[in-house]
C-alpha positions as CSV (number, residue, x, y, z in Angstrom):
1,X,63.1,109.3,96.2
2,X,60.6,109.9,93.9
3,X,61.4,111.9,91.2
4,X,57.8,112.8,89.8
5,X,55.0,114.3,92.4
6,X,51.0,113.9,91.4
7,X,49.1,116.8,93.0
8,X,45.1,116.7,93.0
9,X,43.3,119.7,94.0
10,X,39.6,118.6,95.4
11,X,37.1,120.7,97.1
12,X,33.5,122.5,97.0
13,X,32.4,124.2,94.1
14,X,33.4,128.1,94.4
15,X,36.7,127.6,96.7
16,X,38.8,128.9,94.2
17,X,40.6,125.3,93.3
18,X,41.1,126.6,89.6
19,X,42.2,129.9,90.3
20,X,45.0,128.8,93.0
21,X,46.5,127.0,89.6
22,X,46.2,129.8,87.4
23,X,47.8,131.9,90.0
24,X,50.3,129.9,90.2
25,X,51.2,129.4,86.2
26,X,50.5,133.3,85.4
27,X,51.7,134.5,88.7
28,X,48.9,136.9,88.9
29,X,44.9,136.7,89.4
30,X,42.8,136.1,86.7
31,X,39.0,136.5,88.0
32,X,37.3,134.6,85.0
33,X,38.7,131.0,84.7
34,X,37.2,127.8,83.1
35,X,35.4,125.5,85.4
36,X,38.2,122.9,85.6
37,X,41.8,123.8,84.0
38,X,43.9,121.1,82.1
39,X,46.5,119.2,83.7
40,X,50.0,121.2,84.2
41,X,53.5,119.9,84.2
42,X,56.5,121.9,85.7
43,X,60.2,121.0,84.8
44,X,61.9,120.0,87.9
45,X,64.3,122.5,87.5
46,X,61.9,125.0,88.5
47,X,61.2,123.0,92.0
48,X,62.6,123.8,95.2
49,X,62.6,120.1,95.6
50,X,63.9,119.1,92.2
51,X,61.2,116.5,90.6
52,X,58.5,116.7,88.1
53,X,54.9,118.0,89.0
54,X,52.0,117.4,87.6
55,X,49.2,119.8,89.1
56,X,45.3,118.0,88.3
57,X,42.3,120.3,89.3
58,X,38.7,118.2,89.6
59,X,35.6,119.2,89.9
60,X,32.9,118.3,92.6
61,X,29.6,118.1,90.4
62,X,27.9,114.7,89.7
63,X,29.3,114.8,85.7
64,X,32.9,115.4,87.5
65,X,32.8,112.0,89.3
66,X,34.6,109.7,87.3
67,X,37.5,112.3,86.6
68,X,37.4,112.9,90.4
69,X,37.9,109.4,91.3
70,X,40.2,108.3,88.5
71,X,42.2,111.3,89.4
72,X,42.1,110.7,93.3
73,X,43.4,106.9,92.8
74,X,46.4,108.2,90.5
75,X,47.0,111.2,93.0
76,X,50.7,111.2,95.3
77,X,49.2,113.9,97.9
78,X,45.9,115.6,97.5
79,X,45.1,119.3,98.5
80,X,41.6,119.9,99.9
81,X,40.8,123.0,99.2
82,X,38.1,125.5,101.5
83,X,37.2,128.9,101.6
84,X,38.1,130.8,104.7
85,X,34.7,133.0,104.0
86,X,32.7,129.5,103.6
87,X,32.4,127.7,106.8
88,X,30.4,124.9,105.4
89,X,33.5,124.5,102.7
90,X,35.4,123.7,106.2
91,X,33.2,121.1,107.8
92,X,32.8,119.3,105.0
93,X,36.8,118.5,105.2
94,X,35.8,115.8,108.2
95,X,32.4,114.6,106.8
96,X,32.6,114.4,103.4
97,X,35.8,114.2,102.0
98,X,38.1,112.5,103.8
99,X,35.8,109.9,104.1
100,X,35.1,109.8,100.8
101,X,38.9,109.0,100.1
102,X,39.3,106.4,102.6
103,X,36.1,104.9,100.9
104,X,38.0,104.9,97.7
105,X,40.8,102.8,99.5
106,X,42.7,106.2,98.8
107,X,46.0,106.5,101.1
108,X,47.8,109.2,100.5
109,X,48.9,112.3,102.5
110,X,46.4,115.3,102.6
111,X,47.1,119.3,102.6
112,X,44.4,121.3,103.8
113,X,44.2,124.5,101.9
114,X,42.2,127.5,103.4
115,X,41.8,129.8,100.0
116,X,40.5,133.3,100.2
117,X,42.6,134.7,103.0
118,X,41.9,138.1,101.8
119,X,38.2,138.2,102.9
120,X,39.2,137.6,106.9
121,X,37.5,139.8,109.1
122,X,40.4,140.5,111.2
123,X,41.9,142.9,113.8
124,X,45.2,144.7,112.5
125,X,47.2,142.8,114.1
126,X,46.1,139.3,114.0
127,X,48.7,138.5,111.0
128,X,51.1,138.9,113.9
129,X,50.1,135.9,115.6
130,X,49.0,133.9,112.8
131,X,51.5,134.8,110.4
132,X,51.3,134.9,106.4
133,X,51.1,131.4,105.9
134,X,50.3,128.8,108.6
135,X,51.1,124.8,107.8
136,X,51.8,122.4,110.5
137,X,50.4,118.9,111.1
138,X,47.9,120.9,113.7
139,X,46.6,123.3,111.2
140,X,45.6,127.0,111.3
141,X,42.2,128.0,109.8
142,X,39.0,130.3,110.5
143,X,36.6,130.2,112.8
144,X,32.9,128.9,111.8
145,X,32.2,132.6,112.6
146,X,33.5,134.8,109.9
147,X,32.8,137.8,112.1
148,X,35.4,136.7,114.8
149,X,38.1,139.2,114.8
150,X,40.9,137.0,116.4
151,X,41.6,133.4,116.6
152,X,43.5,132.5,119.6
153,X,46.2,128.8,119.2
154,X,44.0,127.5,121.8
155,X,41.0,127.8,119.5
156,X,42.7,126.8,116.6
157,X,43.9,123.7,118.3
158,X,40.5,122.6,120.0
159,X,38.9,122.8,116.0
160,X,41.5,121.0,114.8
161,X,42.3,118.2,116.9
162,X,39.6,116.1,116.5
163,X,40.4,116.4,113.0
164,X,43.9,115.0,113.2
165,X,43.2,112.5,116.1
166,X,40.6,111.0,113.2
167,X,42.4,111.2,110.1
168,X,46.1,110.5,110.0
169,X,46.6,111.3,106.6
170,X,46.1,115.0,107.0
171,X,49.6,116.4,106.6
172,X,49.4,120.3,106.9
173,X,47.4,123.4,106.3
174,X,48.4,126.2,104.1
175,X,46.5,129.4,104.0
176,X,46.2,131.2,100.8
177,X,45.0,133.9,98.6
178,X,44.7,133.3,95.2
179,X,43.5,137.0,94.8
180,X,46.4,138.7,96.4
181,X,47.9,136.4,95.4
182,X,49.8,135.0,98.5
183,X,51.3,131.7,99.3
184,X,50.1,130.6,96.2
185,X,54.0,128.6,95.7
186,X,53.9,127.6,99.1
187,X,50.9,125.2,98.6
188,X,52.7,123.0,96.1
189,X,56.1,123.3,98.1
190,X,54.3,121.6,101.0
191,X,52.0,119.1,99.0
192,X,55.6,117.7,97.3
193,X,56.8,117.7,100.7
194,X,54.2,115.7,102.1
195,X,55.0,113.1,99.1
196,X,58.7,113.6,99.2
197,X,59.2,114.0,103.3
198,X,56.4,112.2,104.6
199,X,55.2,112.3,108.3
200,X,53.7,108.9,108.5
201,X,56.6,106.5,108.2
202,X,58.6,108.8,111.0
203,X,56.3,110.1,113.6
204,X,52.7,109.2,115.4
205,X,51.0,112.1,115.5
206,X,48.6,110.5,118.0
207,X,50.8,109.3,120.4
208,X,53.2,112.3,119.2
209,X,56.4,110.1,119.2
210,X,58.7,108.6,116.8
211,X,57.5,105.3,115.2
212,X,59.7,102.1,116.1
213,X,61.3,101.9,112.6
214,X,62.1,106.0,112.6
215,X,63.7,105.3,116.0
216,X,65.1,102.3,115.1
217,X,66.7,103.8,112.2
218,X,67.9,107.1,114.1
219,X,69.5,104.6,117.0
220,X,71.5,102.9,114.5
221,X,72.7,106.2,112.5
222,X,73.5,107.8,116.5
223,X,75.9,104.6,116.8
224,X,77.7,104.7,113.7
225,X,78.2,108.5,114.1
226,X,79.6,108.0,117.9
227,X,83.6,107.4,116.6
228,X,84.9,107.0,120.4
229,X,81.9,104.2,121.3
230,X,81.3,106.3,124.7
231,X,77.4,106.7,124.0
232,X,77.9,110.5,123.6
233,X,78.0,113.0,120.7
234,X,80.8,114.9,121.4
235,X,81.5,118.5,119.3
236,X,83.5,117.0,116.7
237,X,81.6,113.9,116.4
238,X,78.4,116.1,115.8
239,X,80.0,118.6,113.2
240,X,81.2,115.3,111.0
241,X,77.5,114.2,111.0
242,X,76.8,117.6,109.9
243,X,79.5,117.3,106.9
244,X,78.2,114.3,105.9
245,X,74.5,115.3,105.9
246,X,74.4,118.6,105.2
247,X,78.3,119.4,103.5
248,X,78.7,122.5,106.5
249,X,79.7,122.4,110.0
250,X,78.3,124.0,113.1
251,X,79.2,127.0,114.5
252,X,80.3,126.9,118.5
253,X,77.1,128.7,119.6
254,X,74.9,126.7,117.4
255,X,76.1,123.5,119.1
256,X,75.5,125.1,122.3
257,X,71.9,126.2,120.7
258,X,71.4,122.3,120.1
259,X,72.5,121.3,123.1
260,X,70.3,123.9,125.2
261,X,67.3,123.0,122.8
262,X,67.5,119.4,124.0
263,X,68.0,120.0,127.4
264,X,64.7,121.6,127.9
265,X,63.3,118.5,126.3
266,X,64.4,116.4,128.6
267,X,67.6,116.8,130.7
268,X,68.8,113.2,129.8
269,X,69.5,114.3,125.7
270,X,72.8,116.1,127.0
271,X,75.4,114.0,129.0
272,X,78.6,115.0,130.6
273,X,82.2,114.2,128.6
274,X,85.1,113.2,130.8
275,X,87.6,114.2,129.1
276,X,91.1,116.2,129.0
277,X,90.7,120.2,129.1
278,X,90.3,121.8,125.8
279,X,93.6,123.6,126.2
280,X,95.0,120.1,125.6
281,X,92.6,119.3,122.2
282,X,92.4,120.1,119.1
283,X,88.5,120.6,118.7
284,X,87.2,121.8,115.2
285,X,85.7,125.1,115.1
286,X,83.9,126.4,112.4
287,X,82.3,129.7,111.2
288,X,79.8,128.5,108.7
289,X,76.2,128.3,108.7
290,X,74.7,125.1,109.1
291,X,71.4,122.9,108.3
292,X,70.7,122.5,111.9
293,X,71.0,126.4,112.2
294,X,68.1,127.1,109.7
295,X,66.0,125.3,112.1
296,X,65.7,129.2,113.9
297,X,64.8,130.9,110.9
298,X,61.8,127.8,110.2
299,X,60.7,128.0,113.7
300,X,59.1,131.9,113.2
301,X,55.9,132.6,113.6
302,X,55.6,131.6,109.8
303,X,56.4,128.3,110.5
304,X,54.2,125.2,111.7
305,X,53.1,125.2,115.3
306,X,52.9,122.3,117.5
307,X,49.8,121.1,118.8
308,X,50.3,121.1,122.3
309,X,51.3,124.1,124.2
310,X,53.5,122.5,126.2
311,X,55.7,121.2,123.2
312,X,57.2,125.1,122.1
313,X,60.4,125.0,121.5
314,X,63.5,127.9,122.0
315,X,64.2,128.7,118.3
316,X,68.3,128.2,117.6
317,X,68.6,132.0,117.5
318,X,67.4,131.9,120.8
319,X,69.6,129.6,122.7
320,X,73.0,129.3,123.2
321,X,74.3,132.9,122.1
322,X,74.6,134.9,125.6
323,X,76.7,132.3,127.8
324,X,78.1,133.5,130.6
325,X,81.9,133.6,131.2
326,X,81.6,130.8,133.8
327,X,79.5,128.8,132.0
328,X,82.8,128.7,129.1
329,X,84.9,128.6,132.0
330,X,82.9,124.9,132.8
331,X,82.7,123.7,129.7
332,X,86.7,123.7,129.3
333,X,86.8,121.6,132.4
334,X,83.8,119.6,131.6
335,X,82.7,119.1,128.3
336,X,79.0,118.0,126.9
337,X,77.7,115.7,124.4
338,X,74.4,114.5,122.8
339,X,73.5,111.4,124.4
340,X,71.3,108.6,121.9
341,X,67.8,109.1,123.6
342,X,69.3,113.5,123.2
343,X,69.3,112.4,119.1
344,X,66.3,110.9,119.2
345,X,64.9,114.4,120.6
346,X,66.5,116.6,118.3
347,X,64.9,114.7,115.5
348,X,61.9,115.0,117.1
349,X,62.0,118.4,117.4
350,X,62.7,118.9,114.0
351,X,59.6,116.2,112.7
352,X,57.2,118.8,115.5
353,X,58.6,121.7,114.0
354,X,57.8,120.9,110.7
355,X,61.7,120.2,109.9
356,X,61.0,116.7,108.4
357,X,63.0,117.2,105.5
358,X,66.0,117.6,107.7
359,X,65.5,114.1,109.2
360,X,64.7,112.3,105.8
361,X,67.7,113.8,104.5
362,X,69.6,112.4,107.6
363,X,67.8,108.9,106.6
364,X,68.6,108.9,103.2
365,X,72.2,110.1,103.6
366,X,72.7,106.6,105.6
367,X,71.1,104.7,102.8
368,X,67.5,104.7,104.1
369,X,64.6,104.4,101.5
370,X,60.9,105.9,101.8
371,X,60.2,102.3,103.8
372,X,63.1,102.8,106.2
373,X,65.0,99.8,104.8
374,X,68.0,100.3,103.6
375,X,68.3,100.2,99.9
376,X,69.2,97.4,97.5
377,X,71.8,100.0,96.0
378,X,73.1,101.4,99.2
379,X,73.8,97.7,100.2
380,X,74.8,96.2,97.0
381,X,76.2,98.7,94.6
382,X,76.9,98.0,90.9
383,X,80.6,96.8,90.8
384,X,81.7,94.8,87.5
385,X,84.3,91.9,88.1
386,X,85.9,91.2,84.7
387,X,86.2,87.8,83.7
388,X,89.3,86.3,85.6
389,X,90.2,88.6,88.3
390,X,89.4,88.8,92.0
391,X,88.3,90.9,94.4
392,X,90.0,92.1,97.7
393,X,90.2,95.0,99.8
394,X,92.2,98.2,98.9
395,X,94.0,100.5,101.5
396,X,91.1,102.3,102.6
397,X,89.1,99.0,103.1
398,X,91.9,97.8,105.2
399,X,92.1,101.1,107.1
400,X,88.3,101.2,108.0
401,X,88.3,97.6,109.7
402,X,91.4,98.8,111.5
403,X,89.8,101.5,112.7
404,X,86.5,99.6,113.7
405,X,88.7,96.9,115.4
406,X,90.1,99.9,117.4
407,X,87.0,101.4,118.1
408,X,85.7,98.7,119.4
409,X,88.5,96.8,121.6
410,X,87.1,99.1,124.6
411,X,89.8,97.2,126.8
412,X,92.9,97.4,124.9
413,X,93.9,94.0,124.5
414,X,94.8,93.6,121.3
415,X,91.4,91.3,120.7
416,X,87.8,91.5,120.4
417,X,86.2,89.3,122.6
418,X,82.2,88.2,122.0
419,X,80.9,90.8,123.8
420,X,82.9,93.6,121.7
421,X,81.5,91.8,118.5
422,X,78.4,92.1,119.7
423,X,78.4,96.1,119.9
424,X,80.9,96.3,116.3
425,X,77.6,94.4,114.7
426,X,74.9,95.9,116.6
427,X,74.4,98.3,113.5
428,X,74.3,95.5,111.4
429,X,72.3,92.2,110.6
430,X,74.5,90.1,113.0
431,X,77.8,88.7,112.6
432,X,78.4,87.3,109.4
433,X,80.2,84.1,110.2
434,X,78.3,83.1,112.9
435,X,77.6,79.9,111.5
436,X,81.3,79.6,109.6
437,X,82.9,78.2,113.1
438,X,84.7,82.0,113.6
439,X,86.5,82.4,115.2
440,X,88.3,79.5,114.7
441,X,88.6,80.3,111.3
442,X,91.4,82.9,111.8
443,X,94.1,83.9,114.2
444,X,92.5,84.6,117.4
445,X,94.0,84.4,121.4
446,X,93.8,81.8,124.2
447,X,90.4,83.1,125.2
448,X,88.9,82.6,121.6
449,X,89.2,86.6,121.1
450,X,90.0,87.5,117.5
451,X,93.2,89.6,116.9
452,X,93.6,92.1,114.5
453,X,95.6,90.2,112.1
454,X,93.1,87.7,112.4
455,X,90.0,90.3,111.9
456,X,92.0,91.7,108.4
457,X,92.3,88.1,107.4
458,X,88.6,87.1,107.9
459,X,87.8,90.1,106.0
460,X,90.3,89.6,103.4
461,X,88.8,86.0,103.5
462,X,85.4,87.2,102.8
463,X,86.2,90.1,100.0
464,X,87.8,87.1,97.7
465,X,84.7,84.5,98.3
466,X,81.7,86.3,98.9
467,X,82.8,90.6,97.8
468,X,79.3,91.2,97.6
469,X,78.7,90.3,101.5
470,X,81.7,92.8,102.0
471,X,80.3,95.9,100.2
472,X,77.0,95.1,102.4
473,X,78.6,95.4,105.6
474,X,80.6,97.8,104.6
475,X,77.5,99.6,104.3
476,X,75.9,98.8,107.6
477,X,79.0,99.2,109.9
478,X,79.0,102.8,108.1
479,X,82.2,102.9,105.6
480,X,82.6,107.0,105.2
481,X,82.5,107.0,101.5
482,X,79.2,107.4,99.8
483,X,80.6,104.6,97.5
484,X,81.6,101.5,99.4
485,X,83.1,99.8,96.3
486,X,86.3,102.1,97.1
487,X,86.5,100.0,100.2
488,X,87.6,97.2,97.2
489,X,90.3,96.7,94.4
490,X,90.6,94.4,91.2
491,X,93.5,92.2,90.6
492,X,95.1,90.9,87.9
493,X,93.4,87.8,86.5
494,X,94.4,84.4,87.9
495,X,95.4,82.4,85.1
496,X,98.4,82.7,82.2
497,X,98.5,83.8,78.9
498,X,96.4,87.3,80.6
499,X,97.1,91.0,80.6
500,X,95.5,92.4,83.3
501,X,94.2,95.8,81.4
502,X,93.4,93.9,78.4
503,X,91.1,91.5,80.5
504,X,89.6,94.1,82.7
505,X,89.4,97.2,80.6
506,X,90.3,99.2,83.3
507,X,93.0,101.2,84.8
508,X,92.6,99.8,88.5
509,X,94.2,96.4,88.1
510,X,96.4,95.6,90.9
511,X,98.9,92.6,91.8
512,X,96.9,89.8,94.1
513,X,97.8,89.9,97.7
514,X,95.2,86.9,98.2
515,X,95.2,83.8,97.2
516,X,92.6,81.0,97.4
517,X,93.9,77.2,98.1
518,X,91.8,74.3,98.3
519,X,92.9,71.0,100.3
520,X,91.9,67.6,98.9
521,X,92.5,64.1,100.4
522,X,91.5,60.6,102.0
523,X,89.2,60.6,105.3
524,X,91.6,60.6,107.8
525,X,94.6,61.9,106.0
526,X,95.0,64.9,108.3
527,X,93.4,67.9,106.2
528,X,91.5,69.5,109.1
529,X,94.8,69.0,111.3
530,X,96.4,71.1,108.7
531,X,94.0,73.6,108.4
532,X,93.8,74.1,112.2
533,X,97.7,74.2,112.7
534,X,97.4,77.1,109.6
535,X,95.5,79.3,112.5
536,X,97.6,78.1,115.4
537,X,94.7,76.0,116.9
538,X,95.8,73.4,119.2
539,X,96.2,69.7,117.5
540,X,93.4,67.3,118.6
541,X,94.5,63.5,119.4
542,X,90.9,62.1,118.5
543,X,89.5,62.0,114.8
544,X,86.6,64.4,113.7
545,X,85.4,63.5,110.3
546,X,84.6,66.9,108.6
547,X,81.0,66.8,107.8
548,X,80.7,70.1,105.8
549,X,83.2,72.9,104.3
550,X,85.8,74.8,106.1
551,X,87.5,78.0,105.5
552,X,90.5,79.0,107.0
553,X,92.3,82.3,106.8
554,X,96.1,83.5,107.7
555,X,98.5,86.2,107.1
556,X,101.8,84.5,105.3
557,X,105.3,86.2,104.8
558,X,106.8,86.2,101.5
559,X,109.7,87.4,100.5
560,X,109.2,90.2,103.4
561,X,105.4,90.8,101.8
562,X,102.2,90.1,103.7
563,X,99.8,87.9,101.5
564,X,96.7,86.3,103.1
565,X,96.3,82.3,102.0
566,X,92.5,81.1,102.4
567,X,92.3,77.4,102.5
568,X,89.3,75.4,101.7
569,X,88.4,72.1,102.6
570,X,85.4,70.3,101.8
571,X,84.5,67.2,103.4
572,X,83.7,63.7,101.3
573,X,80.2,64.8,101.6
574,X,80.9,68.4,99.2
575,X,83.9,67.2,97.6
576,X,83.0,65.7,94.5
577,X,80.4,68.7,93.8
578,X,83.0,71.5,93.9
579,X,85.8,69.3,92.0
580,X,83.0,68.6,88.9
581,X,82.5,72.7,89.0
582,X,84.6,74.1,86.0
583,X,83.3,77.4,87.4
584,X,84.3,77.0,91.0
585,X,87.6,75.5,89.5
586,X,88.6,78.7,88.1
587,X,89.1,80.9,90.5
588,X,91.7,78.1,92.5
589,X,95.0,79.0,92.7
590,X,96.8,76.1,94.2
591,X,95.2,72.6,95.3
592,X,97.1,70.4,97.7
593,X,96.6,66.9,97.7
594,X,97.1,65.8,101.2
595,X,97.7,62.1,101.7
596,X,98.9,60.0,104.9
597,X,102.4,58.7,104.9
598,X,101.4,56.1,107.4
599,X,98.4,54.5,105.5
600,X,99.2,52.2,102.8
601,X,95.7,53.3,100.9
602,X,95.7,57.0,101.2
603,X,97.7,57.9,97.9
604,X,95.6,55.8,96.0
605,X,92.6,58.0,97.0
606,X,94.4,61.1,95.2
607,X,95.2,59.1,92.3
608,X,91.7,57.9,91.3
609,X,90.5,62.0,92.3
610,X,93.1,63.5,89.6
611,X,92.0,60.5,87.1
612,X,88.2,61.0,88.0
613,X,88.1,65.1,87.5
614,X,89.9,67.5,85.2
615,X,92.3,69.0,87.4
616,X,95.5,69.4,85.3
617,X,94.8,73.4,84.9
618,X,95.2,74.2,88.6
619,X,98.8,74.6,89.9
620,X,99.5,71.4,92.0
621,X,101.4,70.8,95.2
622,X,101.6,67.5,97.2
623,X,101.8,66.6,100.7
624,X,102.2,64.0,102.9
625,X,101.5,64.4,106.2
626,X,102.1,62.8,109.4
627,X,105.6,62.3,108.7
628,X,106.3,61.4,112.5
629,X,104.9,57.9,112.0
630,X,106.5,55.2,110.4
631,X,106.5,55.7,106.7
632,X,104.1,53.2,104.5
633,X,104.9,51.9,101.0
634,X,101.4,53.4,99.5
635,X,99.8,50.6,97.5
636,X,99.9,52.4,93.8
637,X,101.6,51.6,90.8
638,X,104.3,54.0,91.4
639,X,105.3,55.4,94.7
640,X,104.4,59.5,95.4
641,X,107.9,60.5,94.9
642,X,108.0,58.9,91.2
643,X,104.3,60.1,90.3
644,X,105.1,63.8,91.1
645,X,108.2,63.6,89.2
646,X,106.0,62.1,85.9
647,X,103.9,65.1,86.3
648,X,106.8,67.4,86.4
649,X,106.3,68.5,90.2
650,X,108.5,68.6,93.2
651,X,108.5,65.8,95.6
652,X,105.8,65.7,98.2
653,X,106.4,68.0,100.9
654,X,106.4,65.8,104.3
655,X,105.3,67.8,107.3
656,X,103.8,66.5,111.0
657,X,101.2,68.6,112.7
658,X,101.4,66.8,115.7
659,X,105.3,68.3,116.3
660,X,104.6,71.4,114.4
661,X,107.4,70.5,111.5
662,X,105.3,71.9,108.6
663,X,108.6,72.7,106.4
664,X,107.2,76.5,105.8
665,X,104.3,74.6,103.3
666,X,102.0,77.7,103.6
667,X,104.8,80.2,102.3
668,X,105.3,77.3,99.8
669,X,101.6,77.7,98.5
670,X,101.6,81.4,98.4
671,X,104.5,81.0,96.1
672,X,102.9,78.9,94.0
673,X,100.3,80.9,93.7
674,X,102.4,83.9,92.8
675,X,104.5,81.9,90.3
676,X,102.3,78.9,89.2
677,X,104.3,78.0,86.0
678,X,106.1,75.6,87.2
679,X,103.5,73.9,89.1
680,X,101.1,72.4,86.5
681,X,101.0,69.2,86.3
682,X,103.1,68.3,83.2
683,X,105.2,71.5,83.4
684,X,104.8,74.9,81.5
685,X,104.0,74.0,78.3
686,X,101.2,71.8,79.4
687,X,100.1,74.5,81.3
688,X,99.7,76.8,78.5
689,X,97.9,74.5,76.8
690,X,95.2,73.8,79.4
691,X,94.8,77.4,80.4
692,X,94.4,78.6,76.4
693,X,91.9,75.9,75.6
694,X,90.0,77.0,78.6
695,X,89.9,80.6,77.9
696,X,86.5,81.9,76.6
697,X,88.4,83.0,73.2
698,X,90.2,80.0,72.7
699,X,87.1,78.0,73.0
700,X,84.9,80.7,70.5
701,X,87.7,80.1,68.1
702,X,87.8,76.4,67.6
703,X,83.8,76.5,68.2
704,X,84.0,78.7,64.6
705,X,86.8,76.5,63.4
706,X,85.1,73.3,63.7
707,X,82.1,74.6,62.2
708,X,83.6,76.3,59.2
709,X,85.8,72.6,58.6
710,X,82.2,70.8,58.9
711,X,80.8,73.1,56.3
712,X,84.1,73.1,53.7
713,X,84.1,68.9,54.3
714,X,80.1,68.7,53.4
715,X,80.6,70.8,50.3
716,X,83.8,68.8,49.1
717,X,82.2,65.7,49.6
718,X,79.3,66.3,47.9
719,X,80.6,67.9,45.0
720,X,83.3,65.0,44.6
721,X,80.1,62.4,44.7
722,X,78.6,64.0,41.7
723,X,81.5,64.9,39.4
724,X,82.6,60.9,40.0
725,X,82.6,58.7,36.8
726,X,79.8,56.9,35.9
727,X,79.7,53.2,37.2
728,X,82.3,54.0,40.0
729,X,80.8,52.8,43.4
730,X,80.0,55.1,46.4
731,X,83.0,53.8,48.0
732,X,85.2,54.7,45.4
733,X,84.1,58.2,45.5
734,X,84.3,58.5,49.1
735,X,87.8,57.8,48.6
736,X,88.6,59.8,46.4
737,X,87.5,62.6,48.2
738,X,89.0,61.6,51.4
739,X,92.5,61.8,49.5
740,X,91.8,65.0,47.8
741,X,91.0,66.7,50.7
742,X,93.8,65.1,53.1
743,X,96.2,66.2,50.6
744,X,94.9,69.7,50.1
745,X,94.4,69.1,46.6
746,X,90.7,69.7,46.6
747,X,89.2,72.5,45.2
748,X,86.6,74.5,47.3
């Protein structure tokens, strides 16, 4: 939402533009004012909308034209002022002023201001019909006949309807008097509203309907608020919606009033809820006033009137306050609530009654910007990750995704099928894993429906690998907290020699529960089969080469605690690209070297891989697959067990996916990730050297050390050269300098 509003007043000479501004500032009428008053800036703390407001006066004489055009192009809203006692000033609005601004290419809201209302000739009861200050998308203005005593609503509609139909930029009309003064502050309040809560993005005044983008946003909000996913907002859900948007619940009679008002708009806006009698339920009751209930006070004669006589609504103060005992009794047997259509009706009523701020408040509370798109700050809030740390779901994050799963598991079979998943992601751009092989990437039942275990595991993997995607989907799916980062937590650094608090600078760094493992090996060595077995997918006899990266995840129990293990296989095409990427290798917890124990050439591929890339800083485990087949002698200078011992690593773990003999290898991987010290190639000492050499602090220190050494060496060398005895050759001088420097006897 904007934090500043620039209001420009225009109109014919003598209509009272300058006196309106001076009456606002002086709070009294000033009879003699200058032709154009200087620009006025009102600080945010004294405005209802808490925004900085600039008010600019203009003239309409030929000499004033450059200033007028310049200010019109800078305006956020234009107030066209006409005089009640000058019908010509009103007739020039559609014939001159509005076409003039269109010709300038100015496309901002327009407020019509009928000034000098104190000069209207009317009978004593005319204000009773029209109110002290009239403002509506279908404005109130005087007749062209100044002697007419009173105007009916129909005559107003007949005169204003053509202007509204032709010039959609006209937002509202306010009648005022700078002399009394009357409604002066309202002029600028509604000018602010036209900028901060504009009609144009929400409502088509020609079609008298919500615009598609607004309707789509409100439908999404309804789905997010429908917690039990029955297509109806019951009292508890409507109260929670009210609390989220306006920080105050609804009273019982207000809930009844809302339903009655919507029912009058359309019978399909309210539906019965099949549930238990309220005696068996603990529905929340409220005694506080609400934003919705305030609609009644704004729907009085002083509020904006709708264009069509058939669009008149009963205010909340007049609805639901005299329910009969029989109705109450029936409600106890059969509860009712708002349907999605009724929710749209409700906001249509708000907009038609001039309560655009209500709908805009709802939209902005749910992350929408002025363009009715979810804002970048809502989808991607700032979340700094210290170097070396990882991101996981917090307890609140797991609870949220568990609640989503339970809410959309309509058949209560403990799994989400394709239809249920489609319904779940209806408020988001779609399934985020649709192109990643999901649900084969996690645990699913025999029909392919993802289980709760698989669902939480999948989000654990997404958060570890792409936490920004998790943050975006928390927003899409309706995470209840305004700050979606509370669903995440930062964990300890991956590497040795770092203390959590020192590395992160935060106190909320926790122990890790999600680990990342890479699987490398020759084609056909059984990597994919190992991954499929991990997520309980069947063994495939036929070989299918891996052409793109595969990620799988599952939970693993380690010493009575549940951990999540993410395993990545890149395929031959992308393996080298990832292994040579130092930033990517920094985030790996364990690397698994897989070879086919029945293939004589399989192990040499791993050995060559390790020679080609620097991978000794990653904890490692060797796995020999296809243990059900005959063991083959590997064509390598040493056999795999000897090779591992030389690296101070445990001997290869023999597994057979075909016979489901995996030797608890996945728990072993997690244990290595949790306690990596003894599993670095070369042993613990080599691990510390490798880790320390790769740390940013160490690299920085080494850089400055070598720079200092170079400077000292160069200075000492030239000093030795210049102080050598005459006739001594260059070679002798170099030898003397090196001897002195290396033994530490050289003076610097």
